[in-house]
N, C-alpha and C positions, 0 to 999 in steps of 0.2 A: 702874510700878505695876503691882503685881501683885492680882487678884479673888483673894479668900478662898473655900473652896468653901465651898457654904452660905449664903453671903452672899445677902440681898433680890436686891441687882444682878447677881449671877453667876445666881441660878434664872432671873431677867427675859431675861437677855441669851441662855441657854440656849435658853428657851423661843420666844423670838423667832428665833434662828437654827434651831431643828427647824421650826417653821411655815414660815419663808421656804424652806427645802429641802423640806418635803412640798408646799409651793404651786408648786414649780419641777419638780417629779417628776409631780405629779398632772396637767400638760399645760397649763397657762396658755399659750394658741395663741402669745401674741406673744413670753412668755419662749422657749418652745422653737423657735418660727420663729429667730429670731435663731439658735441653735446650728446650726441646718441648713438654713437657707435663706440664702443672702447674695444681695445683688443690687447692681449698679452703679448711680451716679446713673439716675432716672426722668428722661426729656428728653422735653419737649413741643414739637411745633412752633409757633410764633409763626404767628398768623394777620392776614390783613389783616381792616378794617372790613366787617362783611356774611358774612365766610364763619363756616357754621355747624357745620364739621367739623375734626379736626386729628388727627394720629397721637403715639401716646406710643412711647416707644422704653427698653429697659434689657437688661441681661443677669441673667438668674437661674442661679444655681448651686446643687446640691442637693447638700450635704457627708452627706446619709445614706445609709445603706444600702437603703433603703426608697425606691423612685420614688413623684414627688409629680405633681399636677396641678394647674395653674393654670386655674381653671373661673370666677374672675368678676374683676371689675374696677369700684370705686365710684371715683368722681371728682365733689364735690359743685357743681362749675362747670360741668357737662353735665348735659342732661336722659336722655342715654343714656350708657354705655360698655360696650364688647365688645371681643375678642379675635378678631383677623382676620388672615387671609395674604393673600397675592398670589402669584396663579399666573399662568403662563404659559400661554394655552390659545387653540390654534390662530391665533399669531402676534399675540394681544392680552392683554393684561394685564389681570387681574379680582380683584375682592377680592371675598374669601368671609367669612362669620362661621363663629366655630368655636364652636359651641353646647357641644362636649364639651371644648372648653379645649386645651390643649397640656399634653402630658406632660414631667415633668421628670426625665430619669432619675437614678437614683440614683450619686453620686458623677458627675455631670453636668452638663451646663451648657445651657441654651438663650438663644440671641441674639434677642431682638424688635427689629429694624434697619427700615431706608425699604428699601421694597422686598421684604419679607419678612414674618414674622411681625411683629404690631404690635399698639398697643393702638387702638382706635378709639372716639374720644371726640366723641359728636354731639348736637346740639340746644347748642351751646356758649352760656353765659348771660352771655358780654363778649367783645369782642375781647381775645385772648391776646396781649401784649407782650414782646418778650425783655426778659429781667430779672427777670419777674415769678417769685415762689415761688410755688406751689401744694402739694397733698397728694393723692395717690392710693392706695387699698387695695386691694392684692391679695387677691384668696382662692384656698385651695387646698383640693382634695379633702379632703387630712388636716384639714382645721380649722383648719390654720394663718392666719395674715393677716399681713400685712404693710402697715403705713400709713408710708409714704415720702414724702419730699419732692419735687415733681417741678419742674426747671428749664425756664421756658420759655424757646426758642433760635431763633435766625434757622436758616432750613434749612442754609446754609452753614456754621453752628458744631457742628452736631449730628454727633457722632462716639460710636459705641455699642461700649466694650471695645477694639479693636486699634486705633482712631483713625482708619478707615475714614472719607470724608465722606460726606454726605448722601444725594447723588446724585438727589434728589427733589424735583421743584420745588414752587412754590405752585399752581400752574395744574392740578394733577393730579385728574381727575375722581373723587370720591371718591363715586360711584354707588354704591347697595349691594344686590347679588343674593342672594336667598336659594335660589335652587334649586341643588340639588345640595349637595354639599360637596367 
């Protein structure tokens, strides 16, 4: 079936396509983010009853020709969500919030994995059990946002990108230090 030029249906279809194309070009954050930012699965460490904090892990690829920066995270199952790093100082592993976020270089990727950069989810509203599916929203300096499914997994099941094991035990002390960066 071919449409006749000038028919009401052809005109409506053309108008719809033009509007859709202009919306994409105008910078709808989620539509554009899908073209330039790609992620692996978000994986969240399962918690034992009474635990109030856990980590989230994923890989972020920036396929654009401009640097971007992960500046925020929102998770409705946690009172507070931050971007953190683990650093080794004087023989002690310390966790620090990264209030300026994490740079995602143009054409590059950043891995958020146990023992390094990660999402810190605090004030959990429930015990997180392996097998649950939750949702996390990542916010970027460019204005892009990604709303992603998040899989709750046992620590030994967490594998980011290259299949590396978690290597992070549940008894890890997630005390927070905001002194310095």
